[in-house]
C-alpha atoms as a printed R data frame, in Angstrom:
    type eleno elety resid chain resno       x       y       z
1   ATOM     1    CA   MET     A     1   7.248 -16.586  -2.388
2   ATOM     2    CA   ALA     A     2   6.315 -15.422  -6.119
3   ATOM     3    CA   HIS     A     3   6.360 -11.299  -6.914
4   ATOM     4    CA   PRO     A     4   3.392  -9.706  -6.580
5   ATOM     5    CA   SER     A     5   2.842  -9.734 -10.359
6   ATOM     6    CA   ASN     A     6   2.177 -12.741 -10.691
7   ATOM     7    CA   ILE     A     7  -0.917 -13.024  -8.188
8   ATOM     8    CA   LEU     A     8  -4.029 -12.605 -10.650
9   ATOM     9    CA   PRO     A     9  -6.552 -10.837  -8.918
10  ATOM    10    CA   SER     A    10  -9.869 -12.731  -8.424
11  ATOM    11    CA   SER     A    11 -11.832  -8.777  -9.402
12  ATOM    12    CA   PHE     A    12 -10.539  -5.576 -10.024
13  ATOM    13    CA   VAL     A    13 -12.541  -2.017  -8.497
14  ATOM    14    CA   VAL     A    14 -12.202   0.820 -10.374
15  ATOM    15    CA   LEU     A    15 -11.995   4.234  -8.589
16  ATOM    16    CA   ASP     A    16 -11.594   8.284  -9.385
17  ATOM    17    CA   GLU     A    17 -13.036  11.065  -8.337
18  ATOM    18    CA   GLY     A    18 -12.220  11.602  -4.921
19  ATOM    19    CA   LYS     A    19 -13.817   8.563  -3.378
20  ATOM    20    CA   THR     A    20 -13.015   5.818  -1.457
21  ATOM    21    CA   VAL     A    21 -12.911   2.071  -1.469
22  ATOM    22    CA   THR     A    22 -12.460  -0.319   1.451
23  ATOM    23    CA   GLY     A    23 -11.164  -4.752   0.412
24  ATOM    24    CA   ASP     A    24  -8.549  -6.417   0.610
25  ATOM    25    CA   PHE     A    25  -6.482  -5.771  -2.570
26  ATOM    26    CA   PHE     A    26  -2.934  -6.735  -3.870
27  ATOM    27    CA   ALA     A    27  -2.254  -3.979  -6.186
28  ATOM    28    CA   ILE     A    28  -3.100  -0.510  -7.448
29  ATOM    29    CA   GLN     A    29  -2.002   0.956 -10.563
30  ATOM    30    CA   VAL     A    30  -2.359   4.337 -11.330
31  ATOM    31    CA   LEU     A    31  -4.064   5.610 -14.764
32  ATOM    32    CA   ALA     A    32  -4.889   9.339 -13.971
33  ATOM    33    CA   ALA     A    33  -3.353  11.429 -11.696
34  ATOM    34    CA   ALA     A    34  -4.057  15.059 -10.458
35  ATOM    35    CA   ASP     A    35  -2.406  15.929  -7.531
36  ATOM    36    CA   SER     A    36   0.126  12.808  -7.307
37  ATOM    37    CA   THR     A    37  -0.736  10.708  -4.369
38  ATOM    38    CA   MET     A    38  -3.522   9.103  -3.022
39  ATOM    39    CA   THR     A    39  -4.141   8.060   0.745
40  ATOM    40    CA   VAL     A    40  -4.196   4.255   1.362
41  ATOM    41    CA   LYS     A    41  -4.661   2.202   4.416
42  ATOM    42    CA   GLY     A    42  -3.084  -1.320   5.289
43  ATOM    43    CA   CYS     A    43  -0.364  -4.030   6.777
44  ATOM    44    CA   GLY     A    44   3.487  -3.551   5.850
45  ATOM    45    CA   ILE     A    45   3.654  -0.035   5.327
46  ATOM    46    CA   PHE     A    46   7.041   1.722   6.760
47  ATOM    47    CA   GLU     A    47   7.371   5.793   6.429
48  ATOM    48    CA   TYR     A    48  10.096   7.815   7.661
49  ATOM    49    CA   LEU     A    49   9.888   9.196  10.676
50  ATOM    50    CA   ASN     A    50  12.138  12.280  11.969
51  ATOM    51    CA   SER     A    51  12.748  11.537  15.984
52  ATOM    52    CA   ASN     A    52   9.620  12.429  18.452
53  ATOM    53    CA   SER     A    53   7.237  12.657  15.367
54  ATOM    54    CA   GLY     A    54   3.923   9.692  14.928
55  ATOM    55    CA   ALA     A    55   2.624   9.452  17.862
56  ATOM    56    CA   ASN     A    56   0.545   6.266  18.210
57  ATOM    57    CA   THR     A    57   0.396   6.181  14.696
58  ATOM    58    CA   HIS     A    58   3.286   3.736  13.226
59  ATOM    59    CA   MET     A    59   5.004   0.585  15.375
60  ATOM    60    CA   ASP     A    60   8.441   0.109  16.775
61  ATOM    61    CA   ALA     A    61  10.070  -3.385  15.258
62  ATOM    62    CA   GLU     A    62   9.173  -5.283  18.106
63  ATOM    63    CA   GLY     A    63   4.766  -4.277  17.544
64  ATOM    64    CA   ASN     A    64   4.032  -1.787  19.851
65  ATOM    65    CA   THR     A    65   2.633   1.718  18.904
66  ATOM    66    CA   LEU     A    66   5.171   4.491  19.352
67  ATOM    67    CA   GLY     A    67   4.967   6.874  21.944
68  ATOM    68    CA   ALA     A    68   5.197  10.582  21.259
69  ATOM    69    CA   THR     A    69   9.456  10.439  22.058
70  ATOM    70    CA   HIS     A    70  11.299   8.173  19.637
71  ATOM    71    CA   GLU     A    71  14.568   7.967  17.831
72  ATOM    72    CA   ALA     A    72  14.222   8.954  13.550
73  ATOM    73    CA   GLY     A    73  14.479   5.685  11.411
74  ATOM    74    CA   THR     A    74  11.818   3.822   9.066
75  ATOM    75    CA   TYR     A    75   8.731   2.968  11.285
76  ATOM    76    CA   GLU     A    76   5.352   0.934  10.331
77  ATOM    77    CA   ALA     A    77   1.960   2.985   9.681
78  ATOM    78    CA   LEU     A    78  -0.592   1.253  12.077
79  ATOM    79    CA   SER     A    79  -2.886  -0.293   9.846
80  ATOM    80    CA   THR     A    80  -5.833   1.848  11.028
81  ATOM    81    CA   GLN     A    81  -3.418   4.715  10.093
82  ATOM    82    CA   ASP     A    82  -3.616   7.372   6.498
83  ATOM    83    CA   VAL     A    83  -0.100   7.364   4.357
84  ATOM    84    CA   THR     A    84  -0.212   8.847   1.472
85  ATOM    85    CA   LEU     A    85   1.932   7.659  -1.703
86  ATOM    86    CA   PRO     A    86   3.412   8.832  -4.568
87  ATOM    87    CA   CYS     A    87   0.450   8.555  -7.429
88  ATOM    88    CA   ILE     A    88   2.288   9.020 -10.802
89  ATOM    89    CA   VAL     A    89   0.639   7.816 -13.885
90  ATOM    90    CA   GLY     A    90   0.953   4.239 -15.540
91  ATOM    91    CA   SER     A    91   2.719   3.523 -12.036
92  ATOM    92    CA   THR     A    92   1.448   0.356  -9.898
93  ATOM    93    CA   ILE     A    93   2.023   0.308  -6.509
94  ATOM    94    CA   TYR     A    94   2.763  -3.628  -4.547
95  ATOM    95    CA   GLY     A    95   0.852  -4.546  -1.123
96  ATOM    96    CA   ASP     A    96  -1.246  -5.284   1.518
97  ATOM    97    CA   PHE     A    97  -4.211  -2.692   0.520
98  ATOM    98    CA   LYS     A    98  -7.272  -2.740   2.938
99  ATOM    99    CA   GLU     A    99  -8.451   1.159   2.032
100 ATOM   100    CA   VAL     A   100  -7.892   2.864  -0.782
101 ATOM   101    CA   THR     A   101  -9.021   6.773  -1.222
102 ATOM   102    CA   ALA     A   102  -8.227   8.608  -5.146
103 ATOM   103    CA   GLU     A   103  -7.921  12.176  -4.769
104 ATOM   104    CA   SER     A   104 -10.861  14.680  -7.017
105 ATOM   105    CA   ASN     A   105  -9.768  13.710 -11.305
106 ATOM   106    CA   ASP     A   106  -7.624  10.636 -10.266
107 ATOM   107    CA   ARG     A   107  -8.242   7.399 -11.500
108 ATOM   108    CA   LEU     A   108  -7.081   3.622 -10.301
109 ATOM   109    CA   ILE     A   109  -7.671   0.860 -10.415
110 ATOM   110    CA   LEU     A   110  -7.534  -1.787  -7.427
111 ATOM   111    CA   TYR     A   111  -6.800  -5.143  -7.819
112 ATOM   112    CA   LYS     A   112  -8.193  -7.489  -5.089
113 ATOM   113    CA   LYS     A   113  -6.615 -10.835  -3.643
């Protein structure tokens, strides 16, 4: 499969000022970042969890929702779970995003599949 940067967007959305948008996005380009984070929902987003944290928010390797008791490790967030990502000016983040929230004074370009 080609790198996501080789995909041409069907269209794009400019997102700013603490707004949220839903859609089918493959890339987020950061134009301005006030507080250095953005919140996303999507597929294939993995996070490190401490042991026994994140109950009912992530999946194990078999696709089962984690309960309250589990080992520390990297787990995939459920597609309905908010995930905080770094928001660094000039960066482009690739993935399978379904919802993106810009913090106040952020400006992002979201590229649609």
